[in-house]
N, C-alpha and C positions, 0 to 999 in steps of 0.2 A: 294555822290553816293547814288542811290536809291536802294530799295529792288528789287531783281529780282525774277521772278516766274519761277521755274524749275519743269519739269515733270519727274517722275521716276515710273517705273512699270506701271501696268494696272490701269489707272485712278487716279493715286496718284500724288500729287504735294506739293511743299513747297515754302515759301518765304525765301530768303537767303540774307545775307549781312555780309560783313567783316568790322570790325572797327579796326582802327590802333591808337596806343597810343605812348607816349614818351618812355615807358619802361614796364617791366613786372608788376611792382607794380601798375601802373595806370590801366593796363588792368585788373588786379585782382580786384581792387577796383570797376571798372565798372561792372564786373561780379557779385560782391556782391550786387550792387545796382539793377542790372537786376533781381537777385534772389528775392529781396524784391518785385519787381513789379510782378514777376511770382507768388509768394505766394498770393499777393493781388488779382490778377486776376484768381487764380487757373488754370493757363495755363503755362506749363513748356516747355522751348525750348530744342531743341537738339543743342548743341554747342561744340566748341573746342577752346582751347587757345594754341597758340605757341608764346612764348615770348611776344611781344607787340601787337599781333593781336588776336582778338576774332571773330570767325565766328559763326553766329547764323542762325539756320534753324527753321522756324516755320510752323507747320501744326497741324491740329486737328485730333488726333488719333480716337476719338469717331465718326468722320465723314468720316472714311475710309482713313485717311491720306491725306486729301484735305485741301485747304485753305478756311477758314471761316472768318466771322467778328471778331471772337476772335483773330485770327492771325493778322488781320489788326489793331485791337485795340492795341495789344501788340507791334507791329512794330512801331506804332505811339508813344507809351509811351517810347519805347527804343530810338527812334530818339530824342525825347524831352530831355531825360536824357543825351544823347551824346552831344547834342547842348549846354546844360547847363554846362557840364564839359569842353567843348571846349573853353568856354569864359574866 
């Protein structure tokens, strides 16, 4: 599944994607690894976790809550992490 672009409010948007895991522990481990990426890129997601699912929303607050290259770079890094863990 690819990232979807959603609009909300006046001129605001985000990239969103939900990742599914075997159980809560795997989902939490994924979130910890995404947190490391976020710190490295100094770009932090909006996200939620319900049992084995992690939903991530990316946008750049400093750019008026729109999608920027920072968001696309982070989405690509998160996808790479998920693919590595899925193997």
